[in-house]
Structures are given as C-alpha cells and as structure tokens.
C-alpha positions as CSV (number, residue, x, y, z in Angstrom):
1,M,11.6,13.5,-51.2
2,N,12.2,11.7,-48.0
3,K,10.1,8.9,-46.6
4,I,10.0,8.7,-42.8
5,V,8.5,5.5,-41.3
6,L,7.2,5.6,-37.7
7,I,6.9,2.1,-36.4
8,G,4.6,2.0,-33.4
9,A,2.9,5.2,-34.6
10,G,-0.3,4.5,-32.7
11,S,1.4,4.4,-29.3
12,T,0.9,7.1,-26.7
13,N,3.1,10.2,-27.1
14,F,5.5,8.8,-29.7
15,G,3.5,8.9,-32.9
16,L,1.8,12.3,-32.6
17,G,4.8,13.8,-30.9
18,T,7.1,12.8,-33.7
19,I,4.6,13.9,-36.4
20,G,4.4,17.3,-34.7
21,D,8.2,17.6,-34.7
22,I,8.3,16.7,-38.4
23,F,5.7,19.4,-39.1
24,K,8.0,22.0,-37.6
25,S,10.8,21.1,-40.0
26,K,11.3,23.3,-43.1
27,I,14.0,20.9,-44.4
28,L,11.6,17.9,-44.3
29,K,8.8,19.8,-46.1
30,G,7.2,17.6,-48.7
31,S,8.2,14.4,-47.1
32,T,6.1,11.3,-46.8
33,I,5.3,10.3,-43.2
34,M,4.4,6.6,-43.2
35,L,2.6,5.5,-40.0
36,H,2.8,1.8,-39.1
37,D,1.3,0.0,-36.2
38,I,-0.1,-3.5,-35.7
39,N,-3.2,-2.1,-33.9
40,S,-5.4,-0.8,-36.7
41,N,-7.6,1.2,-34.3
42,T,-4.8,3.3,-32.7
43,L,-3.2,3.6,-36.1
44,E,-6.3,5.1,-37.7
45,R,-6.7,7.5,-34.8
46,A,-3.1,8.7,-35.1
47,K,-3.6,9.2,-38.9
48,N,-6.8,11.1,-38.5
49,I,-5.4,13.5,-35.9
50,A,-2.3,14.0,-38.0
51,E,-4.4,14.7,-41.2
52,K,-6.5,17.2,-39.2
53,Y,-3.6,19.3,-38.0
54,K,-1.8,19.1,-41.4
55,D,-4.9,20.5,-43.1
56,E,-5.4,23.2,-40.4
57,L,-1.8,24.3,-40.6
58,K,-1.8,24.0,-44.4
59,L,1.4,22.0,-44.5
60,N,3.0,20.2,-47.4
61,F,3.4,16.6,-46.1
62,K,2.0,13.3,-47.3
63,I,0.6,11.1,-44.5
64,E,0.1,7.4,-45.1
65,A,-0.7,4.6,-42.8
66,T,-0.7,0.8,-43.0
67,T,-0.6,-2.2,-40.7
68,N,1.5,-4.0,-43.3
69,R,5.1,-3.5,-42.2
70,K,6.7,-4.7,-45.4
71,E,4.6,-2.2,-47.4
72,A,5.4,0.6,-44.9
73,L,9.2,0.0,-45.3
74,K,9.4,0.2,-49.1
75,N,11.8,3.0,-50.1
76,A,12.1,4.2,-46.5
77,N,15.0,6.7,-45.8
78,Y,14.5,6.9,-42.1
79,C,12.8,4.4,-39.7
80,I,11.9,5.3,-36.2
81,I,11.0,2.5,-33.8
82,S,9.0,2.9,-30.6
83,I,7.0,-0.2,-29.7
84,E,5.8,-2.0,-26.6
85,V,4.2,-5.4,-26.0
86,H,0.5,-5.2,-24.9
87,P,-0.7,-5.0,-22.2
88,R,2.3,-2.8,-21.3
89,F,1.6,-1.9,-17.7
90,D,0.2,-5.3,-16.6
91,L,3.4,-6.9,-17.9
92,W,5.6,-4.2,-16.4
93,D,3.9,-4.8,-13.0
94,Q,5.0,-8.5,-13.3
95,D,8.6,-7.5,-14.3
96,W,8.7,-5.2,-11.2
97,K,6.9,-7.1,-8.5
98,V,7.6,-10.8,-9.2
99,P,11.4,-10.5,-8.6
100,L,10.7,-8.8,-5.3
101,Q,8.7,-11.9,-4.2
102,Y,11.9,-13.9,-4.8
103,G,13.9,-11.6,-2.6
104,F,15.6,-9.6,-5.3
105,R,15.6,-5.9,-4.3
106,Q,15.3,-4.3,-7.6
107,V,14.2,-0.7,-8.4
108,F,11.5,0.1,-11.0
109,G,12.0,-3.1,-13.1
110,E,12.0,-1.6,-16.5
111,N,15.5,-1.5,-17.9
112,G,17.9,-3.1,-15.4
113,G,17.9,-6.0,-12.9
114,P,15.6,-9.0,-13.4
115,G,12.7,-6.9,-14.6
116,G,14.9,-5.4,-17.3
117,L,15.8,-8.9,-18.4
118,F,12.2,-10.0,-18.7
119,H,11.3,-6.7,-20.5
120,S,14.2,-7.3,-22.9
121,L,13.2,-10.9,-23.6
122,R,9.7,-9.8,-24.4
123,V,10.1,-6.6,-26.5
124,T,13.4,-7.2,-28.3
125,P,12.3,-10.2,-30.5
126,P,9.6,-8.1,-32.4
127,I,12.2,-5.3,-32.8
128,I,14.6,-7.9,-34.3
129,E,11.8,-8.9,-36.7
130,I,11.4,-5.3,-37.7
131,C,15.1,-5.0,-38.4
132,D,15.0,-8.3,-40.4
133,D,12.6,-6.6,-42.7
134,I,14.6,-3.4,-42.8
135,N,17.7,-5.3,-43.7
136,I,15.9,-6.8,-46.7
137,I,13.6,-4.0,-47.8
138,C,15.5,-0.8,-47.1
139,P,19.0,-1.7,-46.0
140,D,20.4,1.8,-46.5
141,A,17.8,3.4,-44.2
142,F,18.9,5.1,-41.0
143,V,17.2,3.4,-38.1
144,F,16.5,5.0,-34.7
145,N,15.2,3.2,-31.7
146,Y,13.3,4.7,-28.8
147,S,12.1,1.5,-27.2
148,N,13.3,0.4,-23.8
149,P,15.3,-1.3,-22.4
150,M,17.5,0.8,-24.6
151,Q,20.8,-0.8,-23.6
152,R,19.8,-4.3,-24.3
153,V,17.6,-3.7,-27.3
154,C,20.4,-1.9,-29.0
155,Q,22.9,-4.5,-28.0
156,T,20.9,-7.3,-29.5
157,V,20.2,-5.5,-32.8
158,T,23.8,-4.3,-33.3
159,T,25.0,-7.8,-32.5
160,K,22.9,-9.3,-35.2
161,Y,23.2,-6.4,-37.7
162,P,26.6,-4.7,-37.0
163,K,26.5,-2.8,-40.3
164,M,22.9,-1.5,-39.9
165,K,22.8,2.3,-39.4
166,F,21.1,1.7,-36.1
167,V,21.1,4.3,-33.2
168,G,19.3,4.4,-29.9
169,L,18.0,7.7,-28.7
170,C,16.7,8.7,-25.2
171,H,15.4,12.0,-24.0
172,E,17.1,11.8,-20.6
173,I,20.0,14.0,-21.8
174,A,17.4,16.9,-22.0
175,S,17.9,17.2,-18.2
176,M,21.1,19.0,-18.9
177,E,19.4,21.7,-20.9
178,R,16.8,22.1,-18.1
179,H,19.2,22.3,-15.2
180,L,22.7,23.4,-16.3
181,P,21.7,27.0,-17.2
182,D,20.3,27.6,-13.7
183,I,23.2,25.9,-12.0
184,M,25.8,27.7,-14.1
185,E,23.8,31.0,-14.4
186,T,24.3,31.3,-18.1
187,P,22.2,30.6,-21.2
188,F,22.3,27.0,-22.6
189,D,23.8,28.4,-25.8
190,N,26.9,29.4,-23.7
191,I,27.4,25.9,-22.3
192,E,29.6,23.2,-23.8
193,F,29.3,19.8,-22.1
194,K,29.9,16.1,-22.6
195,A,28.1,13.3,-20.9
196,G,28.2,9.5,-21.3
197,G,28.1,6.0,-19.9
198,L,25.3,3.6,-20.5
199,N,21.7,4.6,-21.3
200,H,20.0,5.6,-18.1
201,F,23.3,5.2,-16.3
202,S,25.4,8.1,-17.4
203,I,27.1,11.1,-16.0
204,L,28.1,14.7,-16.9
205,V,31.8,14.2,-17.7
206,E,32.7,17.8,-18.3
207,A,31.2,21.3,-18.7
208,K,32.5,24.7,-19.5
209,Y,31.5,28.2,-20.5
210,K,31.9,28.7,-24.3
211,D,32.6,32.5,-24.0
212,T,35.5,32.1,-21.5
213,G,36.5,28.4,-21.8
214,K,36.3,28.2,-18.0
215,D,35.7,24.8,-16.4
216,A,32.2,24.9,-14.9
217,Y,32.5,21.7,-12.9
218,P,33.8,23.4,-9.7
219,I,30.7,25.6,-9.7
220,I,28.4,22.7,-10.5
221,R,29.8,20.6,-7.7
222,K,29.4,23.5,-5.2
223,K,25.9,24.3,-6.2
224,I,24.3,20.9,-6.6
225,P,23.5,20.2,-3.0
226,D,21.5,23.4,-2.6
227,Y,20.0,23.3,-6.0
228,Y,18.4,19.9,-5.4
229,K,17.8,20.1,-1.6
230,N,14.2,21.2,-2.1
231,Y,13.5,18.9,-5.0
232,T,10.0,18.0,-6.0
233,N,8.4,15.0,-7.6
234,D,6.1,17.0,-9.7
235,H,7.2,15.7,-13.1
236,E,4.6,17.9,-14.9
237,V,6.6,21.0,-14.0
238,Q,10.0,19.5,-14.6
239,S,11.0,22.4,-16.7
240,Q,10.7,24.7,-13.8
241,K,11.8,22.5,-10.9
242,P,14.6,19.9,-10.6
243,G,12.3,16.9,-10.1
244,G,12.3,14.1,-7.5
245,E,13.9,10.7,-7.0
246,R,17.2,11.9,-5.7
247,G,18.3,9.2,-3.2
248,V,20.5,7.1,-5.5
249,F,21.3,10.3,-7.4
250,F,22.8,12.0,-4.4
251,E,24.6,8.8,-3.3
252,L,26.3,8.6,-6.6
253,F,27.1,12.3,-6.7
254,N,28.5,12.4,-3.2
255,R,30.7,9.3,-3.6
256,Y,31.8,9.6,-7.2
257,N,31.8,13.5,-7.5
258,Y,30.0,13.5,-10.9
259,L,26.5,14.7,-11.8
260,P,24.2,11.8,-12.9
261,I,22.1,12.6,-15.9
262,T,18.9,11.0,-14.6
263,T,17.2,10.0,-11.4
264,D,16.5,7.0,-9.1
265,S,14.0,5.1,-11.1
266,H,16.6,4.6,-13.8
267,L,19.9,4.8,-12.0
268,G,18.8,2.4,-9.2
269,E,18.1,-0.4,-11.7
270,Y,21.7,-1.2,-12.2
271,I,23.3,-1.0,-8.7
272,Q,23.0,-3.7,-6.0
273,W,22.9,-1.2,-3.1
274,A,20.5,1.2,-4.7
275,Y,17.3,-0.3,-3.1
276,S,18.6,0.8,0.3
277,V,18.8,4.5,-0.6
278,A,16.3,4.9,-3.4
279,D,13.5,7.4,-3.1
280,H,10.8,4.7,-3.4
281,E,7.9,7.0,-2.7
282,A,8.8,9.4,-5.4
283,I,9.4,6.5,-7.8
284,M,5.9,5.1,-7.2
285,D,4.4,8.6,-7.5
286,F,6.1,9.0,-10.9
287,Y,5.1,5.6,-12.1
288,N,1.4,6.1,-11.1
289,K,1.3,9.5,-12.8
290,Y,3.0,8.1,-15.9
291,R,0.7,5.1,-16.1
292,K,-2.4,7.4,-15.8
293,H,-1.1,9.8,-18.4
294,C,-0.5,7.0,-20.9
295,L,-3.8,5.2,-20.3
296,T,-5.8,8.4,-20.5
297,F,-3.8,10.1,-23.2
298,Y,-6.5,10.2,-25.9
299,E,-9.3,11.2,-23.6
300,T,-8.7,14.9,-24.3
301,E,-7.1,16.9,-27.1
302,N,-5.2,18.8,-24.4
303,S,-2.8,15.8,-24.2
304,F,-1.4,16.4,-27.6
305,K,-2.5,19.7,-29.1
306,D,0.8,21.4,-28.1
307,Y,2.7,18.9,-30.3
308,F,1.2,20.7,-33.3
309,D,2.0,24.2,-32.1
310,L,4.6,25.3,-34.7
311,N,6.0,27.9,-32.3
312,K,7.0,25.4,-29.7
313,K,10.4,23.6,-29.7
314,P,10.5,20.0,-31.1
315,K,9.6,17.3,-28.5
316,E,12.5,15.0,-29.4
317,R,16.0,15.3,-30.9
318,I,15.3,13.0,-33.8
319,I,14.3,15.7,-36.3
320,T,17.4,17.7,-35.7
321,I,19.4,14.5,-36.3
322,I,17.7,13.8,-39.6
323,E,18.2,17.4,-40.7
324,G,21.8,17.0,-39.8
325,I,22.2,13.9,-41.9
326,I,20.4,15.6,-44.9
327,N,22.5,18.8,-44.6
328,N,25.8,16.9,-43.7
329,S,26.0,19.3,-40.8
330,N,28.7,17.4,-38.8
331,Y,27.4,18.9,-35.6
332,E,27.8,17.2,-32.2
333,E,24.7,15.5,-30.7
334,A,24.8,15.2,-26.9
335,A,23.8,11.6,-26.5
336,V,23.5,8.6,-28.9
337,N,23.5,4.9,-28.2
338,I,26.0,3.0,-30.4
339,P,28.5,0.2,-30.1
340,N,31.6,1.2,-28.3
341,K,34.8,1.8,-30.4
342,D,37.1,3.0,-27.7
343,F,34.6,5.9,-26.9
344,I,34.8,4.8,-23.3
345,K,38.1,3.0,-22.9
346,Y,37.1,1.0,-19.8
347,L,34.2,-0.8,-21.5
348,P,34.6,-3.6,-24.1
349,N,34.3,-2.6,-27.8
350,G,31.0,-3.6,-29.2
351,I,29.1,-3.0,-26.0
352,V,26.5,-0.3,-26.7
353,V,27.4,2.9,-24.9
354,E,25.7,6.3,-24.6
355,V,28.2,9.0,-25.8
356,P,28.1,12.2,-27.9
357,G,27.9,11.7,-31.7
358,I,28.8,13.7,-34.8
359,I,25.9,13.8,-37.2
360,G,26.5,14.1,-41.0
361,N,25.5,12.3,-44.2
362,H,27.5,9.3,-42.9
363,G,25.0,9.0,-40.1
364,V,26.3,9.0,-36.5
365,K,29.9,8.7,-35.4
366,G,30.7,8.4,-31.7
367,V,32.9,10.9,-29.8
368,K,35.6,9.5,-27.5
369,L,35.3,10.6,-23.9
370,D,39.0,10.8,-23.1
371,N,38.7,11.8,-19.4
372,Y,36.0,9.4,-18.4
373,P,36.3,8.6,-14.6
374,A,37.6,5.1,-14.0
375,D,35.9,4.8,-10.7
376,F,32.4,5.4,-12.1
377,A,33.2,3.2,-15.1
378,S,33.6,0.3,-12.6
379,L,29.9,0.4,-12.1
380,L,29.3,0.3,-15.8
381,M,31.5,-2.7,-16.2
382,N,29.1,-4.7,-14.1
383,Q,26.5,-4.3,-16.8
384,S,28.5,-5.1,-20.0
385,S,28.3,-8.9,-19.5
386,V,24.6,-8.7,-18.6
387,M,24.0,-6.8,-21.9
388,R,26.0,-9.4,-23.9
389,L,24.3,-12.4,-22.3
390,T,20.8,-10.9,-22.8
391,A,21.5,-10.3,-26.5
392,E,22.8,-13.9,-26.9
393,A,19.8,-15.3,-25.0
394,I,17.4,-13.6,-27.4
395,L,19.3,-14.4,-30.6
396,E,20.0,-18.0,-29.6
397,K,16.5,-18.4,-28.0
398,S,18.4,-19.8,-25.0
399,K,16.9,-20.2,-21.6
400,T,20.4,-21.2,-20.3
401,K,21.8,-17.8,-21.5
402,A,18.9,-16.0,-20.0
403,L,19.7,-17.6,-16.6
404,K,23.3,-16.7,-17.1
405,A,22.3,-13.1,-17.7
406,L,20.4,-13.1,-14.4
407,L,23.4,-14.6,-12.6
408,A,25.7,-11.9,-14.0
409,D,23.4,-9.2,-12.8
410,P,24.6,-7.4,-9.6
411,I,21.0,-7.3,-8.3
412,V,20.8,-11.2,-8.3
413,D,22.3,-12.8,-5.2
414,N,20.6,-16.3,-5.1
415,V,21.1,-18.9,-7.8
416,K,18.2,-21.2,-6.8
417,S,15.7,-18.3,-6.5
418,A,16.9,-16.9,-9.8
419,E,16.2,-20.2,-11.6
420,K,12.8,-20.5,-10.0
421,M,11.9,-16.9,-10.9
422,L,12.9,-17.4,-14.5
423,N,10.8,-20.6,-14.8
424,N,7.8,-18.7,-13.2
425,M,8.1,-15.7,-15.4
426,I,8.3,-17.9,-18.6
427,Q,4.9,-19.4,-17.5
428,L,3.4,-16.0,-16.5
429,Q,4.4,-14.5,-19.8
430,Y,4.3,-17.7,-21.9
431,E,2.9,-16.0,-24.9
432,H,6.0,-13.8,-25.2
433,L,8.8,-16.0,-23.6
434,S,7.9,-19.5,-24.7
435,Y,10.6,-19.2,-27.5
436,L,13.3,-19.8,-24.8
437,N,14.4,-23.4,-24.7
C-alpha cells in the first residue's frame, strides 16, 4: 500500500483539500495518509476532521498524524509539501510594503520583486531541511511542492538535490479549463493546448480543436478583448466569470499577442513597468478577501465540507499525477515546474521552468515547447539570474548573494536603497533571516 505524507497538513485549504482529493481516488484506496505539521493544534484539528469524514463515508484509508517529521517520512512513497512561516500575513505585509517605502514599485510582493526575495529567503530554508530528511529517509519518494515562491523554492531544492524526484505544482493552469471552453465554444475535452514559461509568468503557447485539428489561436485572439471587457474581481465566482486584475494581463496580451495564464497580482511581480498599468484596486480586493478566507477558514464547516463531497471533482491535480505514476499512464499533465532541459530553448538549462509534463512510473518528464515565442521569452530571461542568485544566497547563507539577487531584479533601480532595504528587512525578520552573513 502507498504512504502519502502531507507536510504542512494543518494549514488552511491544503491539508483538508488534499485529503478530500485522496478520498475520491479508487486507485489510492487502502493508502496511509500521514499528516505532519509543526503546529500540534492545527495538526490535531486536521486529523480529527479527516477521521470524521472517513468514518462517515466508510472509506478504506489509514490516517496518521505526527509532529515528528523523521517519523512521518519513514517508508513514504509520496511527499507533498505546502508550508508557510508564521505569522504568514504579517510577514507578507512587510514583504509587500517595506520595498515600497524604499521607492521600489513592486506588485503584490509574494513571488517576484524584492518581496519575492524576502519571502524566498524565509520559507525556502525550512523546505530545504525537509528535503534533507527526505534525501536520507525516503530518497526514492516522489516529492511535490505547492509552497510559494514556486520558482525560487524549486530552483533552490533542485540546485541542491538535482536527482531528487522533485516537482512544483501550481493551480493557475486551471484557468485554461475555466475559460478556453467558453472562448472556443467547445467542451474542454475537445481542446488540446500547451502553455509554459515560468510559474505565475506563463502564456498559452498553442491551442487547437481535437476533433478537427484546427488552430484555435485566431479565434482566441479575436474573442479575448470582448470576453474580458466586463471582467469582475469576484474570485468566489471565478468558475462562472473571468475574474479581475487585468491591467498587466491586457498589456501583455496586446503587445505580445499571447494569452497570459494568470492575472496582475502574479504577472506584475516580474516586470519593471507593471506597476504603472496594474489593477491595484482589484489586487487589494483579492488580497483582503484571501486573507480573510484563510484567517477564518475553520470558523465554519462550510469552508471545507465540499472537499469531502465524493461527487465533486478533485481540488488539485496532484492525485491524478500520483495515479498516473502508479498506473504508468504516460499522459500529458498541463503544467509542472522542473529544471529546464531545452524545454524552452531561450532559457538556461537547469533553471526551473513551467512546462507540460509526461506522467508515468518514471515520474515527470518535461515536454519541449518548440514554438515558444522569443519576444515573450525575453521577459522570462530577466528572471533566470534572479532565481539562480536567490538559490545560491540561501544555500550559501550569503548576504552578498542576496544583495546581488536584488540588483539583478528588474524591479530594483537603486543600489543604495536596495542595500539599506536588505539590512532593514534582515532586522525586521531577524528570526528568519539572521542566517545571512
């Protein structure tokens, strides 16, 4: 039987959502679901809820929980990581707002820009420690990461452990399933598409109708302006409406002629001119709703009871991927984050890219995007050195490399302010960043 370890199982959404997805899998029936978290209270709560629904649904799964990571990892076949450093939103506010005080016009501050660096410096070391244990205790396990900043976390882990079966997964690609059927006026099952780039900074590269083989991009390009012209920022009804934050989105589409996968709060983090066109009001609206959702998640069962409705589709793609590994399906997954091996020819090999992947008992093999647009790739190239330097700063515990990562970032345009900001953030987040020397 398989053992699936959820690391960060007590966190909002991830733990219960993933457990609910496992419950829906007939292939994983009988598996052990090991829950691990460093917070014993949230861990116990997640275990109790999982046990309650397992019993109500009369399912054949074994649920265990422990705060001892080494114990949790014994005999693991699959490890799924989704962690954050507490207090998440207080620290995120610093990542976002402190750089603005130094004159750096960054957007959102979670994954890219100065805020993305500080987030990476804080959250990646504990993920490296997790992978240190995996490398010793269960080196053959398949490891999947959901933690942001996805680009830089995955870059750091794969730099240290190039042979680890480590893959980053993000749900942003689901936007294609929500929107393409409406735009193309056909069921999703009749759509073949490929997307790629960097995580949170990727585009739809090609799309066609399976039944006719017809190229759909001319139709997509024609319909996008009208499809999104009355966009809404109500993320709670994202499945019915396109969603907000389309300032940077439209600027990229209009100038590069390719459909971005995600919206301003992510796209805008990587581009030096993004602040001037970003939909800041919609971004703040999303952030406030997301923060409230996370902080009040356990106040009512309505937040998570749908996770355990066996008639609903799985929340994330991870279970389909695990099933594909077990069955050696060799199917194509739409988006995985893995080191580049000529998958996008314009980016250096070894830099973690987001591309389609073939899933089988070998794990995940990337798919080459032969017709990737060179002009859009020029924007991605600006991030490759930032990713490399961030990884080296973490692994070498180097303040000098951290500063170089800032100076390589397109958002940063003042060397003196960058150095002062770095020193200030190390003091503000000393508990987490004092390892830099």
